[in-house]
A tleap script that builds the chain and sets N, CA, C and O, in Angstrom:
source leaprc.protein.ff14SB
mol = sequence {
  NMET THR ARG HIE LEU LEU THR VAL THR VAL
  THR ALA ALA ALA LEU LEU ALA ALA SER GLN
  ALA GLU ALA LYS ILE GLN CYS ARG GLY ASN
  PHE GLN ILE THR LYS ASN GLY PRO ILE SER
  THR PRO TYR CYS GLU GLU GLN GLN ILE ALA
  ARG VAL ALA ARG SER TYR GLY GLU ARG VAL
  THR ASP ALA GLU VAL HIE ASN ASN PRO ASN
  THR LYS VAL TYR LEU CYS GLN ARG TYR GLY
  GLY ASP ASN ARG LEU LYS GLY SER CYS GLY
  ALA TYR SER GLN PRO GLN TRP ILE PRO CTRP
}
set mol.1.N position { 0.696 -1.179 0.039 }
set mol.1.CA position { 0.000 0.038 -0.002 }
set mol.1.C position { 0.887 1.250 -0.047 }
set mol.1.O position { 0.608 2.164 -0.822 }
set mol.2.N position { 1.966 1.315 0.759 }
set mol.2.CA position { 2.848 2.468 0.907 }
set mol.2.C position { 3.484 2.756 -0.411 }
set mol.2.O position { 3.617 3.920 -0.788 }
set mol.3.N position { 3.917 1.650 -1.189 }
set mol.3.CA position { 4.626 1.746 -2.440 }
set mol.3.C position { 3.602 2.250 -3.501 }
set mol.3.O position { 4.009 3.041 -4.352 }
set mol.4.N position { 2.299 1.846 -3.510 }
set mol.4.CA position { 1.404 2.485 -4.341 }
set mol.4.C position { 1.076 3.955 -4.067 }
set mol.4.O position { 0.902 4.754 -4.987 }
set mol.5.N position { 1.002 4.262 -2.866 }
set mol.5.CA position { 0.896 5.819 -2.471 }
set mol.5.C position { 2.053 6.545 -3.018 }
set mol.5.O position { 1.883 7.584 -3.656 }
set mol.6.N position { 3.263 6.034 -2.794 }
set mol.6.CA position { 4.465 6.741 -3.273 }
set mol.6.C position { 4.401 6.937 -4.747 }
set mol.6.O position { 4.727 8.025 -5.223 }
set mol.7.N position { 3.973 5.882 -5.555 }
set mol.7.CA position { 3.970 5.866 -6.976 }
set mol.7.C position { 2.855 7.023 -7.431 }
set mol.7.O position { 3.064 7.789 -8.371 }
set mol.8.N position { 1.799 7.034 -6.731 }
set mol.8.CA position { 0.777 7.974 -7.115 }
set mol.8.C position { 1.272 9.453 -6.754 }
set mol.8.O position { 1.005 10.391 -7.505 }
set mol.9.N position { 1.887 9.597 -5.763 }
set mol.9.CA position { 2.403 10.905 -5.333 }
set mol.9.C position { 3.486 11.291 -6.411 }
set mol.9.O position { 3.365 12.421 -6.885 }
set mol.10.N position { 4.409 10.601 -6.814 }
set mol.10.CA position { 5.353 10.944 -7.718 }
set mol.10.C position { 4.805 11.238 -9.058 }
set mol.10.O position { 5.228 12.170 -9.741 }
set mol.11.N position { 3.709 10.306 -9.492 }
set mol.11.CA position { 3.082 10.691 -10.791 }
set mol.11.C position { 2.265 11.978 -10.756 }
set mol.11.O position { 2.158 12.681 -11.761 }
set mol.12.N position { 1.673 12.291 -9.565 }
set mol.12.CA position { 0.922 13.602 -9.452 }
set mol.12.C position { 1.859 14.830 -9.426 }
set mol.12.O position { 1.466 15.907 -9.873 }
set mol.13.N position { 3.078 14.679 -8.913 }
set mol.13.CA position { 4.023 15.766 -8.949 }
set mol.13.C position { 4.592 15.839 -10.258 }
set mol.13.O position { 4.903 16.973 -10.624 }
set mol.14.N position { 4.811 14.854 -11.083 }
set mol.14.CA position { 5.236 15.001 -12.368 }
set mol.14.C position { 4.178 15.766 -13.301 }
set mol.14.O position { 4.503 16.636 -14.109 }
set mol.15.N position { 2.941 15.347 -13.090 }
set mol.15.CA position { 1.929 15.916 -13.959 }
set mol.15.C position { 1.652 17.450 -13.527 }
set mol.15.O position { 1.232 18.237 -14.375 }
set mol.16.N position { 1.872 17.833 -12.300 }
set mol.16.CA position { 1.829 19.170 -11.867 }
set mol.16.C position { 2.880 19.993 -12.438 }
set mol.16.O position { 2.671 21.155 -12.788 }
set mol.17.N position { 4.041 19.399 -12.541 }
set mol.17.CA position { 5.240 20.129 -13.092 }
set mol.17.C position { 5.055 20.324 -14.548 }
set mol.17.O position { 5.357 21.392 -15.080 }
set mol.18.N position { 4.536 19.254 -15.250 }
set mol.18.CA position { 4.215 19.348 -16.714 }
set mol.18.C position { 3.160 20.531 -16.825 }
set mol.18.O position { 3.355 21.445 -17.626 }
set mol.19.N position { 2.184 20.503 -16.113 }
set mol.19.CA position { 1.139 21.446 -16.465 }
set mol.19.C position { 1.571 22.960 -16.138 }
set mol.19.O position { 1.069 23.913 -16.733 }
set mol.20.N position { 2.519 23.088 -15.169 }
set mol.20.CA position { 3.077 24.386 -14.943 }
set mol.20.C position { 3.979 24.928 -16.058 }
set mol.20.O position { 4.080 26.127 -16.321 }
set mol.21.N position { 4.629 23.931 -16.695 }
set mol.21.CA position { 5.518 24.254 -17.855 }
set mol.21.C position { 4.749 24.661 -18.968 }
set mol.21.O position { 5.166 25.529 -19.735 }
set mol.22.N position { 3.595 24.068 -19.124 }
set mol.22.CA position { 2.650 24.352 -20.290 }
set mol.22.C position { 2.048 25.828 -20.088 }
set mol.22.O position { 1.774 26.566 -21.035 }
set mol.23.N position { 1.881 26.158 -18.773 }
set mol.23.CA position { 1.177 27.388 -18.509 }
set mol.23.C position { 2.069 28.616 -18.665 }
set mol.23.O position { 1.559 29.736 -18.716 }
set mol.24.N position { 3.453 28.426 -18.745 }
set mol.24.CA position { 4.324 29.477 -18.938 }
set mol.24.C position { 4.048 30.360 -20.179 }
set mol.24.O position { 3.685 29.810 -21.219 }
set mol.25.N position { 4.191 31.609 -20.125 }
set mol.25.CA position { 3.935 32.439 -21.264 }
set mol.25.C position { 5.036 32.325 -22.260 }
set mol.25.O position { 6.217 32.423 -21.925 }
set mol.26.N position { 4.642 32.114 -23.509 }
set mol.26.CA position { 5.547 31.900 -24.590 }
set mol.26.C position { 5.578 33.192 -25.397 }
set mol.26.O position { 4.526 33.718 -25.760 }
set mol.27.N position { 6.693 33.675 -25.664 }
set mol.27.CA position { 6.818 34.976 -26.472 }
set mol.27.C position { 7.730 34.716 -27.699 }
set mol.27.O position { 8.753 34.033 -27.645 }
set mol.28.N position { 7.260 35.324 -28.800 }
set mol.28.CA position { 8.134 35.431 -29.922 }
set mol.28.C position { 8.308 36.825 -30.400 }
set mol.28.O position { 7.468 37.387 -31.102 }
set mol.29.N position { 9.512 37.418 -29.971 }
set mol.29.CA position { 9.612 38.865 -30.176 }
set mol.29.C position { 8.629 39.612 -29.242 }
set mol.29.O position { 8.555 39.291 -28.056 }
set mol.30.N position { 7.958 40.493 -29.707 }
set mol.30.CA position { 6.970 41.360 -28.938 }
set mol.30.C position { 5.681 40.601 -28.649 }
set mol.30.O position { 4.869 41.039 -27.833 }
set mol.31.N position { 5.493 39.478 -29.305 }
set mol.31.CA position { 4.201 38.929 -29.315 }
set mol.31.C position { 4.143 37.667 -28.410 }
set mol.31.O position { 5.113 36.918 -28.301 }
set mol.32.N position { 2.956 37.461 -27.758 }
set mol.32.CA position { 2.728 36.303 -26.887 }
set mol.32.C position { 1.895 35.311 -27.850 }
set mol.32.O position { 0.940 35.636 -28.556 }
set mol.33.N position { 2.457 34.053 -27.723 }
set mol.33.CA position { 1.775 33.040 -28.538 }
set mol.33.C position { 0.680 32.456 -27.824 }
set mol.33.O position { 0.845 31.916 -26.730 }
set mol.34.N position { -0.577 32.550 -28.467 }
set mol.34.CA position { -1.730 31.934 -27.830 }
set mol.34.C position { -2.365 30.987 -28.834 }
set mol.34.O position { -1.901 30.847 -29.966 }
set mol.35.N position { -3.463 30.324 -28.384 }
set mol.35.CA position { -4.114 29.383 -29.139 }
set mol.35.C position { -4.818 30.040 -30.398 }
set mol.35.O position { -5.067 29.410 -31.426 }
set mol.36.N position { -5.092 31.292 -30.212 }
set mol.36.CA position { -5.793 32.137 -31.172 }
set mol.36.C position { -4.779 32.848 -32.113 }
set mol.36.O position { -5.214 33.587 -32.995 }
set mol.37.N position { -3.497 32.659 -31.963 }
set mol.37.CA position { -2.414 33.440 -32.663 }
set mol.37.C position { -1.703 34.413 -31.787 }
set mol.37.O position { -2.103 34.642 -30.645 }
set mol.38.N position { -0.666 34.983 -32.295 }
set mol.38.CA position { 0.070 35.863 -31.624 }
set mol.38.C position { -0.621 37.176 -31.285 }
set mol.38.O position { -1.405 37.713 -32.067 }
set mol.39.N position { -0.291 37.695 -30.044 }
set mol.39.CA position { -0.918 39.032 -29.725 }
set mol.39.C position { 0.207 39.853 -28.954 }
set mol.39.O position { 0.989 39.309 -28.175 }
set mol.40.N position { 0.216 41.127 -29.225 }
set mol.40.CA position { 1.327 42.004 -28.620 }
set mol.40.C position { 1.020 42.200 -27.190 }
set mol.40.O position { -0.101 42.623 -26.908 }
set mol.41.N position { 1.851 41.953 -26.268 }
set mol.41.CA position { 1.613 42.147 -24.883 }
set mol.41.C position { 2.850 42.871 -24.272 }
set mol.41.O position { 3.987 42.686 -24.707 }
set mol.42.N position { 2.558 43.713 -23.229 }
set mol.42.CA position { 3.679 44.460 -22.532 }
set mol.42.C position { 4.784 43.437 -21.940 }
set mol.42.O position { 5.987 43.695 -21.929 }
set mol.43.N position { 4.228 42.278 -21.464 }
set mol.43.CA position { 5.154 41.378 -20.905 }
set mol.43.C position { 6.182 40.915 -21.919 }
set mol.43.O position { 7.384 40.919 -21.652 }
set mol.44.N position { 5.692 40.512 -23.095 }
set mol.44.CA position { 6.695 40.014 -24.039 }
set mol.44.C position { 7.521 41.172 -24.656 }
set mol.44.O position { 8.670 40.954 -25.040 }
set mol.45.N position { 6.968 42.379 -24.756 }
set mol.45.CA position { 7.783 43.502 -25.092 }
set mol.45.C position { 8.871 43.747 -24.085 }
set mol.45.O position { 9.954 44.136 -24.521 }
set mol.46.N position { 8.724 43.574 -22.830 }
set mol.46.CA position { 9.706 43.813 -21.799 }
set mol.46.C position { 10.701 42.628 -21.924 }
set mol.46.O position { 11.899 42.856 -21.757 }
set mol.47.N position { 10.318 41.524 -22.174 }
set mol.47.CA position { 11.212 40.381 -22.407 }
set mol.47.C position { 12.244 40.599 -23.558 }
set mol.47.O position { 13.437 40.302 -23.511 }
set mol.48.N position { 11.541 41.200 -24.654 }
set mol.48.CA position { 12.330 41.538 -25.787 }
set mol.48.C position { 13.473 42.590 -25.545 }
set mol.48.O position { 14.613 42.501 -26.001 }
set mol.49.N position { 12.948 43.670 -24.697 }
set mol.49.CA position { 13.988 44.629 -24.339 }
set mol.49.C position { 15.149 44.088 -23.618 }
set mol.49.O position { 16.275 44.468 -23.938 }
set mol.50.N position { 14.972 43.212 -22.650 }
set mol.50.CA position { 16.017 42.492 -21.915 }
set mol.50.C position { 16.830 41.605 -22.893 }
set mol.50.O position { 18.058 41.601 -22.810 }
set mol.51.N position { 16.173 40.843 -23.831 }
set mol.51.CA position { 16.894 40.035 -24.699 }
set mol.51.C position { 17.859 40.733 -25.588 }
set mol.51.O position { 18.997 40.304 -25.781 }
set mol.52.N position { 17.323 41.956 -26.194 }
set mol.52.CA position { 18.183 42.830 -27.108 }
set mol.52.C position { 19.305 43.425 -26.232 }
set mol.52.O position { 20.454 43.384 -26.671 }
set mol.53.N position { 19.076 43.939 -25.105 }
set mol.53.CA position { 19.965 44.485 -24.204 }
set mol.53.C position { 21.127 43.540 -23.899 }
set mol.53.O position { 22.298 43.917 -23.931 }
set mol.54.N position { 20.775 42.381 -23.624 }
set mol.54.CA position { 21.755 41.206 -23.407 }
set mol.54.C position { 22.570 40.820 -24.541 }
set mol.54.O position { 23.676 40.309 -24.369 }
set mol.55.N position { 22.060 41.047 -25.749 }
set mol.55.CA position { 22.884 40.843 -26.932 }
set mol.55.C position { 23.861 41.893 -27.113 }
set mol.55.O position { 24.854 41.631 -27.793 }
set mol.56.N position { 23.722 43.096 -26.581 }
set mol.56.CA position { 24.836 44.058 -26.554 }
set mol.56.C position { 25.717 43.982 -25.325 }
set mol.56.O position { 26.524 44.878 -25.078 }
set mol.57.N position { 25.567 42.914 -24.550 }
set mol.57.CA position { 26.458 42.661 -23.449 }
set mol.57.C position { 25.897 43.209 -22.180 }
set mol.57.O position { 26.573 43.110 -21.156 }
set mol.58.N position { 24.713 43.784 -22.151 }
set mol.58.CA position { 24.185 44.275 -20.822 }
set mol.58.C position { 23.861 43.157 -19.955 }
set mol.58.O position { 23.419 42.119 -20.447 }
set mol.59.N position { 24.048 43.284 -18.663 }
set mol.59.CA position { 23.819 42.199 -17.689 }
set mol.59.C position { 22.528 42.587 -17.055 }
set mol.59.O position { 22.496 43.340 -16.082 }
set mol.60.N position { 21.413 42.051 -17.629 }
set mol.60.CA position { 20.066 42.429 -17.114 }
set mol.60.C position { 19.212 41.190 -17.261 }
set mol.60.O position { 19.341 40.460 -18.244 }
set mol.61.N position { 18.347 40.945 -16.303 }
set mol.61.CA position { 17.374 39.864 -16.365 }
set mol.61.C position { 15.980 40.270 -16.847 }
set mol.61.O position { 15.626 41.449 -16.851 }
set mol.62.N position { 15.228 39.302 -17.237 }
set mol.62.CA position { 13.891 39.674 -17.550 }
set mol.62.C position { 13.113 40.276 -16.364 }
set mol.62.O position { 12.325 41.204 -16.552 }
set mol.63.N position { 13.323 39.772 -15.191 }
set mol.63.CA position { 12.621 40.228 -14.087 }
set mol.63.C position { 12.969 41.634 -13.714 }
set mol.63.O position { 12.120 42.393 -13.247 }
set mol.64.N position { 14.322 42.018 -13.934 }
set mol.64.CA position { 14.655 43.415 -13.686 }
set mol.64.C position { 13.782 44.411 -14.532 }
set mol.64.O position { 13.313 45.432 -14.030 }
set mol.65.N position { 13.595 44.062 -15.822 }
set mol.65.CA position { 12.925 44.992 -16.815 }
set mol.65.C position { 11.428 44.921 -16.406 }
set mol.65.O position { 10.732 45.935 -16.466 }
set mol.66.N position { 10.904 43.673 -15.972 }
set mol.66.CA position { 9.465 43.602 -15.662 }
set mol.66.C position { 9.122 44.423 -14.442 }
set mol.66.O position { 8.086 45.086 -14.410 }
set mol.67.N position { 10.036 44.387 -13.371 }
set mol.67.CA position { 9.657 45.011 -12.003 }
set mol.67.C position { 10.339 46.355 -11.879 }
set mol.67.O position { 10.119 46.963 -10.831 }
set mol.68.N position { 11.086 46.887 -12.724 }
set mol.68.CA position { 11.692 48.192 -12.604 }
set mol.68.C position { 11.529 49.043 -13.773 }
set mol.68.O position { 12.298 48.914 -14.725 }
set mol.69.N position { 10.522 49.966 -13.782 }
set mol.69.CA position { 10.314 50.778 -15.041 }
set mol.69.C position { 11.624 51.648 -15.384 }
set mol.69.O position { 11.884 51.859 -16.568 }
set mol.70.N position { 12.341 52.087 -14.504 }
set mol.70.CA position { 13.457 52.926 -14.705 }
set mol.70.C position { 14.442 51.994 -15.614 }
set mol.70.O position { 14.997 52.475 -16.601 }
set mol.71.N position { 14.611 50.756 -15.262 }
set mol.71.CA position { 15.403 49.913 -16.093 }
set mol.71.C position { 15.048 49.853 -17.473 }
set mol.71.O position { 15.880 49.936 -18.376 }
set mol.72.N position { 13.717 49.697 -17.663 }
set mol.72.CA position { 13.169 49.733 -19.085 }
set mol.72.C position { 13.430 50.923 -19.807 }
set mol.72.O position { 13.804 50.903 -20.979 }
set mol.73.N position { 13.218 52.121 -19.052 }
set mol.73.CA position { 13.452 53.422 -19.761 }
set mol.73.C position { 15.057 53.573 -20.189 }
set mol.73.O position { 15.432 54.009 -21.278 }
set mol.74.N position { 15.832 53.174 -19.230 }
set mol.74.CA position { 17.329 53.212 -19.427 }
set mol.74.C position { 17.793 52.435 -20.671 }
set mol.74.O position { 18.530 52.889 -21.546 }
set mol.75.N position { 17.265 51.212 -20.630 }
set mol.75.CA position { 17.576 50.298 -21.685 }
set mol.75.C position { 16.990 50.836 -23.176 }
set mol.75.O position { 17.608 50.728 -24.236 }
set mol.76.N position { 15.899 51.331 -23.040 }
set mol.76.CA position { 15.231 51.884 -24.311 }
set mol.76.C position { 15.952 53.149 -24.835 }
set mol.76.O position { 16.120 53.369 -26.034 }
set mol.77.N position { 16.339 53.911 -23.898 }
set mol.77.CA position { 17.148 55.150 -24.374 }
set mol.77.C position { 18.561 54.726 -24.868 }
set mol.77.O position { 19.124 55.359 -25.761 }
set mol.78.N position { 19.055 53.772 -24.341 }
set mol.78.CA position { 20.378 53.260 -24.657 }
set mol.78.C position { 20.363 52.475 -26.028 }
set mol.78.O position { 21.155 52.780 -26.920 }
set mol.79.N position { 19.417 51.426 -26.177 }
set mol.79.CA position { 19.477 50.588 -27.226 }
set mol.79.C position { 18.164 50.675 -28.142 }
set mol.79.O position { 17.861 49.786 -28.938 }
set mol.80.N position { 17.481 51.748 -27.959 }
set mol.80.CA position { 16.126 51.975 -28.592 }
set mol.80.C position { 16.203 52.094 -30.190 }
set mol.80.O position { 15.243 51.923 -30.942 }
set mol.81.N position { 17.452 52.401 -30.561 }
set mol.81.CA position { 17.663 52.596 -32.087 }
set mol.81.C position { 17.738 51.216 -32.755 }
set mol.81.O position { 17.698 51.219 -33.985 }
set mol.82.N position { 17.834 50.121 -32.170 }
set mol.82.CA position { 17.807 48.754 -32.667 }
set mol.82.C position { 16.389 48.496 -33.189 }
set mol.82.O position { 15.375 48.645 -32.507 }
set mol.83.N position { 16.420 48.083 -34.497 }
set mol.83.CA position { 15.086 47.818 -35.144 }
set mol.83.C position { 14.253 46.809 -34.396 }
set mol.83.O position { 13.032 46.788 -34.547 }
set mol.84.N position { 14.901 45.944 -33.566 }
set mol.84.CA position { 14.145 44.836 -32.753 }
set mol.84.C position { 13.410 45.454 -31.631 }
set mol.84.O position { 12.616 44.765 -30.990 }
set mol.85.N position { 13.616 46.749 -31.327 }
set mol.85.CA position { 12.966 47.451 -30.178 }
set mol.85.C position { 12.028 48.560 -30.635 }
set mol.85.O position { 11.610 49.338 -29.777 }
set mol.86.N position { 11.633 48.718 -31.982 }
set mol.86.CA position { 10.833 49.692 -32.338 }
set mol.86.C position { 9.528 49.549 -31.715 }
set mol.86.O position { 9.044 50.574 -31.237 }
set mol.87.N position { 8.856 48.442 -31.631 }
set mol.87.CA position { 7.549 48.284 -31.023 }
set mol.87.C position { 7.636 48.210 -29.521 }
set mol.87.O position { 6.627 48.484 -28.870 }
set mol.88.N position { 8.688 47.885 -28.946 }
set mol.88.CA position { 8.893 47.701 -27.420 }
set mol.88.C position { 9.071 49.018 -26.711 }
set mol.88.O position { 8.447 49.290 -25.685 }
set mol.89.N position { 9.961 49.850 -27.298 }
set mol.89.CA position { 10.297 51.066 -26.568 }
set mol.89.C position { 9.504 52.382 -26.846 }
set mol.89.O position { 9.415 53.299 -26.029 }
set mol.90.N position { 8.956 52.376 -28.044 }
set mol.90.CA position { 8.115 53.494 -28.337 }
set mol.90.C position { 8.733 54.856 -28.059 }
set mol.90.O position { 9.802 55.189 -28.569 }
set mol.91.N position { 8.098 55.565 -27.312 }
set mol.91.CA position { 8.578 57.072 -27.019 }
set mol.91.C position { 9.843 57.124 -26.276 }
set mol.91.O position { 10.369 58.229 -26.139 }
set mol.92.N position { 10.414 56.066 -25.768 }
set mol.92.CA position { 11.652 56.033 -24.941 }
set mol.92.C position { 12.798 56.069 -25.778 }
set mol.92.O position { 13.858 56.522 -25.345 }
set mol.93.N position { 12.682 55.610 -27.001 }
set mol.93.CA position { 13.899 55.469 -27.847 }
set mol.93.C position { 14.266 56.820 -28.583 }
set mol.93.O position { 13.400 57.678 -28.755 }
set mol.94.N position { 15.439 56.972 -28.971 }
set mol.94.CA position { 15.857 58.210 -29.675 }
set mol.94.C position { 15.559 58.030 -31.098 }
set mol.94.O position { 15.820 56.933 -31.592 }
set mol.95.N position { 15.029 58.987 -31.856 }
set mol.95.CA position { 14.845 58.832 -33.341 }
set mol.95.C position { 16.170 58.685 -34.108 }
set mol.95.O position { 17.183 59.272 -33.729 }
set mol.96.N position { 16.148 57.972 -35.081 }
set mol.96.CA position { 17.458 57.805 -35.933 }
set mol.96.C position { 17.568 58.952 -36.850 }
set mol.96.O position { 18.682 59.286 -37.254 }
set mol.97.N position { 16.482 59.598 -37.220 }
set mol.97.CA position { 16.564 60.680 -38.069 }
set mol.97.C position { 15.461 61.660 -37.773 }
set mol.97.O position { 14.516 61.304 -37.069 }
set mol.98.N position { 15.534 62.940 -38.299 }
set mol.98.CA position { 14.630 63.930 -37.984 }
set mol.98.C position { 14.153 64.562 -39.232 }
set mol.98.O position { 14.952 65.195 -39.922 }
set mol.99.N position { 12.910 64.441 -39.576 }
set mol.99.CA position { 12.408 64.891 -40.897 }
set mol.99.C position { 12.240 66.461 -40.986 }
set mol.99.O position { 11.174 67.007 -40.702 }
set mol.100.N position { 13.413 67.178 -41.415 }
set mol.100.CA position { 13.336 68.654 -41.488 }
set mol.100.C position { 12.892 69.044 -42.733 }
set mol.100.O position { 12.759 70.239 -42.995 }
savepdb mol mol.pdb
quit
């Protein structure tokens, strides 16, 4: 009986871990992947900002960008000229040209 209970407990824990992994938000660039197709979300945009900043050698985590608005502003001002951040940074990035 004890062995059967252990097997059931281990199986339940494995299923719980699998369901939590499936529940994780999946992003592709600025877009969250849903069953109805990609949608633009602030969460995925912030992850994109962190990902692009890391590609330039910046040591920043996704959580830092999600939890600290000043980090987002700083990174957008510094790397916002990158085409990958056009939708993510919006008004925080510096324009590449001025139409005079």
